[in-house]
N, C-alpha and C positions, 0 to 999 in steps of 0.2 A: 494151299494159298490160291485165291482166285486170280485169274489173269489180270484183272483190273488193278490188283495190288502191285503189279510189276511195272505199271505204266510210268509212275514218277521216277523209278530207278532207271528204266530204259531211256526216258527222256533226258535224265542227267547224263547218262553214259553217251547218248547220241550227241548231246551238246558238247561234251568233252572231246569226243572224236572229231567233230566238225571244227572246233576251235583249234585243236592240235593240227589238223590237216591244213587249215588256213594259215596258221603261223609258220608251219614247216614249209609249205608251198612258197610263201613269199620269200623266206630265207634262202631256200634252195634255188628259186628262180633268180634271185640277185646273185648268188654265188656262181651259178652256172653261166649267167649272162656275163659276169666278169671274165670267165674263161673264154667265152665265145667272142666277145667284142674285141678283147685284146689280141686274141688269136687272129681274128680277121684283120685287125690293123697291122699285125705282124706278118701277114701273108700266109697264114695257115688256114686251110679250108675246113670248115665244120660241116659234116655230113648230116648229123642229127642233133637237135636240141630237144631233150625230152624232160617233161615234168612227170615223174612217176616211172614205174617199171611195168613190165608185162605187156599184155595185149593193148594195142593202140586203140584209143577211143575216138580220137580226132586228130587230123594232121593236115598240114599244107606245106608246099615247097615254095620258098621265096626266090627272088631273082638271083640270089647268090648260090642257089642250088642246095640250100640247107633245108632239111625237113624239120619243121617245128611240130611237136606232137604232145598230146596229153595221153598218158597211159593209165591203165586200170588200177595200179597199186600206187596211190599218191603219197608214198613215204620216202621221197628222195627224188633224184633226178640226175641227169648226166648230159655231157656234150661228147659226141663221138666225132673225133677229127679223122681226116683222111689218114689211113694207115693204122688206125686203132683196131684191135680185135674185139674190144668190148668197152664197157663203161669205165674200167679201171685204167684205160689208155695203155694196155699192154700191146706190144707190136703184133701186127698181122703179117707174118713173113711172106705169105703167098701174095698178098696185095702189094706189099712193098717191092717184091721182086718184079712185079709187072709194071711198075711206074718208070717213066722216063725222068730225065734230070729235072725238068721244070715241075713235073708232078711231085717228085720227091721233095722239092723245096716247099711245096704247098702242104706237105704232110707233117704231122706232129713229130715223126721220128727222123725226118730228113731236113727239117728246118734248122737254121743256125741256133747255137746254144742260147744266145740272148733272147731269141724269139720264143723258144720253148720255156725258158725261165720266166719271162714276163707273162706268158699265157697261163702257166700253172700258178704263179704267185697272185694273179689277178683275182682268183676266186675268193680266197680269204680277205684280200684287200677290199673287195667290194662289200664283203660282210661288215667289215669295220666301217666303211663309208656309210652303209645303210644305218648302222647303229649311231654313228656320229650325227647324221642328219636328223634321225628321230629324236635323239636326246636334245639336240639344239632346238628343234622346232617345238618340242614339248615344253621346254623352258620358256621359249618365246610366248607360247600360248598361255602357260600358267602364270608367267610373270614373276617378278621378285619383289619382296617387300620394299616399300619406298620410305624415304625420309621426308618430313618427320614422321614418327610412329603415329599412324592414324587408324582409327577403327573403321574397317570397311563393313563388317557384319559382326554382330554379337552372337556368339554361339547360343543355341537353345539348350539351356541348363535347367535343372530342377529349381523351382521357385525359391528354395531355401538359400541358394547362393547367387541368385540373379540380382544385380544391382542397377545403378543408374546409367551405365554406359550406353551410348547411342551411336548409331552409324554416323560417320563423319566427324566424330570427336577426335581432336588432336590431343594426344596425351602428353602433358607437360611434365607432370610429377606423379610419382607413386609413393605413398607413405611419406611425403615431404621430400623425396629425393628426386633430383632432376633426371629426366629420362635422356639417355645418350642416343647416339645415332643407331640405326637399325642394326648395323654390323656388330655393335657391342651390347645389343638389347638382351640377348640370351644370358650372357654372363651377369649382366646387371640384375635380371629377373631372378636368377638363382640365389642371390644374396639375401632375399627376404625369408623370414621364418614363415612357414606354411600356416595359414589360417583361412577360414572360409571366406572372409570379405577383406578388401583392401580399400584404402582411401585414394582416389584418383583426382588429380587436378587436370582439368581438360579445357581446351578452347572450343567453344560451341557457338556458332553464329556470331563470331566476333567477340564473345564474352568469355571470361575465365570463370569456371565453375568448379566446385569441389563436390564430387559425387561418390557414392559407394559403388563398388564393383566387385566381381567375383575374384577368387584366387586365380593367379595367372595360369597355373597349370592344373586345372581340374582333370579328372580322369575321363577326358573326352576322346572318343575313338575317331582319330583323324584318318587312319588307314589301317588296313588289315593285311597281313602276310598271307597270300593264297595258300591254302592247304594246312595252315598251322591250327593250333587248338581253338583259338578264338573264332576263326573263320569257320571251322567245321562245326563249332557249337551253335552258330547262328547269329553271332554279333554282327552289327552293321555299322557302317560309317555314320557318324552322328550320334551314336549311342553314348550315354554318360553312365559310368559305373559309380555307384555311391555306397556300395557295401560289399564286403567279402565275408562269407560265412556268418552272416547276421551282424557283423561289426561295421559301423559306419566308417567310411573313408572318403576323402575328398581330394587328396594330393596324389598326382601321378607317381611321384617318387615313392610314396607309401605303397602303392600297388606293386611297383617294381620290387620293393623289398619283400613284400609278402610272397610274390611269385618266386623270387629267388631263393627264399628260405623254405619253400614248400617241399623240396626234395622229390617232386613228382607226385605229390598227394593231390587228389582231385580238389578243385576249388569251386565253390558256389558263389556266383557273382549276382548282386542285385543291380539291375540295369534300368535306367530311366530312358524311355523312348517316346518322344512326342506326347508326354503327359501320362504315359502308361508305365507301370512298374512290371518288370519281367525278371525271371530268374534263369540263369544259365549255369550249367556245370561243365567244367572242362578240366583236362589234366595237363599241366605244364610238361614240356618235353626238354630234354637236354639238347642244347644246340651249340655248335661250334661257330663262333662269329669271328670274321676276319677283323684284325686291328689295323690301324693306319701304318704301324711300323712293320707290317708283314706277318706278325704272329697271329695267334688265335686265342680267343677267350671262350671258355665253356660255361654256359649259364642255363638256368631253367627259365623258359620263356613260353608265352602263350601266343605271341605273334600279333601284337597290336602296337600302333604308334599313336602317341598323344599329340595334343596341339594346345595352343594358347586358348584362353577363354574368349578371345575375339579373333576374327580373321583380319590381319593387317591389310591395309590398302596396298595394292600392288601396282607396279609399273612395268612396262615392257622393257626387258633388258636390251642392251646394245647387242649388235651381231657378234662383236668380239667376246662379250661375256657369254653369250649362248655357245659360241664355238669352243671357248675355253671349258665350259661345263661339259660339252660333248666329249672332248678329249679326256677330261678328268674321269668321267664315268667309264670310258673304255679302259683307261689305264688302271682304274681300281678293279674292274672285273677281271682283267688279265692278271694283275699281280696277285689278287686274292685267290684266283683259280690255281695259279702255279704254286702259290704258297700252300693252298689246301692239298694239292696232290702230294707235295713234299711231306707235309705233316701226316698225311694218311700213310704214305709209304714208310715213314719213320715211326709209325705207331703212336704218334702224339695226339691224334684226333681220330674219331671213329670213321671207319670206311663207309658207314651208312650215309656220309655226306655225299657220296657219289650216286647220283640218280640215273636211272635208265629211261627207256622210252615210255614206260608206264607212268613213272613219276613225273616226267616232263609233260606227258599228255594231261595228267590230272591237274598239274599246275597251270597249264594253258587254259583248261576249262574254267578253273577257279578264277584266274585273272580275267577272263572274258566275262564271267558272271559279275565281276565288280565294276564293269563299265569299259568303255572304249579306251579311256586314258590308261588304265591299268593294263589292258591287253596289248596296246601298242608299245608301252614301256617294256612289257615282257618280251615282245618280238625283238626289240632293240637289244635287250640283255641276252637273249638266246642267240641272236645273230653274232654277237661278239664271241660267245662261247663256241659256236660252230666254226667261226673263222680261226679261233685259237686252236681248237682240236685238229683242224685240217693242216695246221702248221707243224704238228708233232712229227718228228723224223721217223715215221713208221711207213714202210712200203705199203702201197695202195692208197695212202693219203697224199695230199699235195706236198706236205713236208718231206715225205719219203722221196718223191720225184725230185724235189729241190736238192736233197742230199746227193742223189745220183748225178745231178747236173753239176754240183760242186765238185764231186769226184772227177767228172769229165773235165771241168775247167782246170783242175790241178794236174791231172795226169795226161791230158790231151786226148783221152779216149774214154768212151762210156764203159760201164761195166759190161761184161760179156752177157749174151742173151741167156746162157745157162744160169749164170749167177743171178740175173734179174728174175728168172722164173722161180728160183729157190727163195729169193728175198721177198718176192711178191706173195708167195705161198706162206712164208713165215709171217709177213705182215698181216695177211688175211686171218691167220690163226690167232694172232695177238688181238686183232680187233673183235673177232668172234668171242674170244675168251673174256675180253673186257665187257662186251655186250651181255654175255651170260651172267657175269658177276653183277653188273648193274641191274639187270632184271631181277636177280635174286635179292638184291637190296630192296628193290621196289616191292617185292612180295613179302619179305620177312622182316625188314627193319621197322622199328616202331615209328 
């Protein structure tokens, strides 16, 4: 193969790595800043704040005596407090023995229990705060559909299903049935029998008109799941699927049924894109999807989300609505993640649902390729996951330290140094084993 043939692959790989480093660096910086700032507020001195590991590329010392640095390996970071032997906050006995009473109070291992607990817990909490802010701001930016149901933009669809709807139309009736409030519109729309065109009664320029319009749920690609079959095959947001295997389709539910019944057989889709007809072949994959009740549903999917035949007019939500949305998103990610781990351990769903660094890096690159909105949303999702993982009660993680502090609060004394060394070694073994398992998934799972 000529070297020039490798350039597109190398470019895609480089883009993926850069996207992964950017996402991870933001999340790690926020996590470690939580440790740092709460530690400082609690009277614990931070000696080093590092983004990355290994050789130091750049650094400076601030007025508080903390060295802020960027290291050569940008796959994590740490805060080293006074008295720490390393990034895992294990005790440096030699340093601790040389501290006076005031200095011991300023160390991680000599500070009061409340200060240590607050400092350790702050990392995951700051990850959740980052996710909360991103989710809320994204909703404010995107907006929510407004009442009454109004056409903001008519989707570009094949001419065979394009009707007379126009931007600015207020939809009063569909097929003679009065349109409800936007909160009930989805349920209302699902009640119609699928057909290529519908009769719309609209208010336009102060006049009521009856016009023909497209089926409410054409197979319009509103969003793609990064890394899934449709995304890998080359579909784009705005594409319209009008055929599967040479057979005409127009209803999104019809496509869902075809994919669900495929049992993983390759599908050839006929796609309309800006007036041009294209063909894509993709293979549905079995996916385990979290349900609202905490369970999981296994389905064959290609990873695309549909949308209405028109973009509804949107309004900026209230701050309260945006905050509620942010909390709900974090709650869903946490509950579905915990439920997923339980179902994997119980053997109820595939362990391939656990992704490692390679899978996460690929997803970060694919999310970034879809645009800034998708990439920032991915950062929020990953930040919640990082915060949750760090709360697991495994030594070397923040959750493990919090367990040690809980033991100290109950017994009045911390675990012995010898016990801590064994526990930390055990925790490191667990984390390395999980990492190896996740990387194996990345390499060998379909």
